[in-house]
Steps between C-alpha positions, in 0.01 A plus 500: 500500500268311264155412627482149355131460581415813301737393223328160478156663483613720213667206326188280514279792398728566203501135398120492526450802276779384271332162460179667381695726263677193366172317432367793300835566331505144367193583291668810357823323417335189347289711263793724409727202445262354241346795316712798620193672643472684832153398619410805710157350571664219699476689830125530452475121460663476843239744634213305343632179656494667843143627455383161374645335811335763721153444350511122532664513845206706628250259343672184629552655843124498553501118495736473797779330305856484638743776405742260333228348281370845400856609418550205263161539332518875444860472375394244238201713396715815483760318289236374255323836476820705463637253244182542297549876514864467393398278208225743397728804522755328276238411239331842498781749560820334379442226243352733234809722539760223491648618170439871562775750591621442858347823625146385414477202741668714768226763472240222494648358824478838675143542378403155627656579837292817536187321381533222759572753778187700422296186442565388858473855636137518381409216737704623798381799699746544793871570456591165654299189582600262782651169396462202737802319641488185289847364566447196727640499852778242543561422867862394460590849377391653831834391644686739269245783508731704727765497228317470167150602394326163434273645229796653319688171524205310350485746209874456437468119510196496268676734256814284506298185428316671212828618348655153523188352337521760220869420446429130452196580283712712264787251492320165489155533340415512132334841534801632691735385224272663244523824698878487500509421129264788420706738713820403316366516145131529425533422127715192556262379772211521252699304242565231761127458564453721806158667519628849573156654558413232756839541666459877533151454645633247752769748601235762579291241688792384716617855571147601598469198730820598682377858535170374646685295762695813591175696527346251742815487714562873526131577553490263794832634632414871479131464587360744245488553123371752249479538123837683486720234663580343163651817356772552761564128551525456123741791475715355779488154341602646164788671680594163652490332159727766348724490808554125472514499122182525295434167330685300767280294735771463770572870451136592571508301823834651606389851404182468705688389811764774468233763444297386802805502727610842373159649574478340843847599623474846342167565671621350829836672531453821300137607454175326410391815314747415223428129476404514133792728421757242615364246251534732202839635608621140501354452152677810367833384642462154348408644161805727510753234596327184374244595231400140429425432866679281751445170317404641161704453185586789271386433144772551242370648181653348185562726203 
C-alpha cells in the first residue's frame, strides 16, 4: 500500500530541487541556443550568487531587519553581482574566442569554472558555511504544513513566476526578439540591425541572474553552502538542459523538473546513496532513445 504522505514529501522535494535545476539550466540553454557554447562556468555563477547573498544577509541581519525584507534585498544584490560576473566572464573568456574552433571556448569555459571555484575557496576555510533561513514565513501556509513543506512550496512558486516572466520577456520585449533572431541566424540578425554582441552579453546577464536566484533559494532551503556547490549543481543543470532539449527554454524547465523528481523518488524508494546515479542514468537513456532531448529538434544537415 502506498504511503501517500511519504509520496507527497518526495514529490514536493523533487519539484523543489527540479525548480532550482531548471533555473540554472535556463542559463545553459539560452547561451547554447545563441552561440552554441556550453558555459561550464555557469554553475560557479550560481555559487557566487549564493555567497553574495550570505555575506549581505549576515550584514543586514545585524540591523534587526525583517526576514522578508532581507530576502528581497540580498536577492537583488546577488542578482546584480552575479550578472556582473556573467557579463565579465563572457567578455574575458568567450568573446575573444567567438570565431575560434569550438574546442577553444569549451576549454576556456572549463578553465573559468576552475578559476572561480578556487577563487572562492581561498576565502572559505571550513568545508561548509551555515546559510540563514531567508525565505519569509507565510502564516497561511501553516495550514498545509502537514502535507507540503511550506518552504519548498514557496521555492516552487517563486521559480514558476520567474519562468513565466522570462517567457514573456523573450516573447514580447525588443531584447527578447533580438535573442530569438540571433539564435535563428546570427548573420541575418546583424544584417537586420540587431547588435549581436549586446544580445549575447544580455543573454549571459539574464542567465546569471536566474542562477543567482537559484543560489539564494537553495542556500536558504538547505541551510549551508560551500565553494563546490556550483560544480555539481551546474552538472545537474546541464543534464537537465540536455534532457529537455539543449537550446529549448521550455525544455530546460521540463528537464529540470523531471530530473528533480527522478532523484527524489529514486533516493526515497531505492537508495539515497545512488541519488546522483539516477540522474545520469536517465540522461543516458534519453540520449539513446531521444538524442535531441524531450523537446529538442534534430538538426538536418543539408548537403
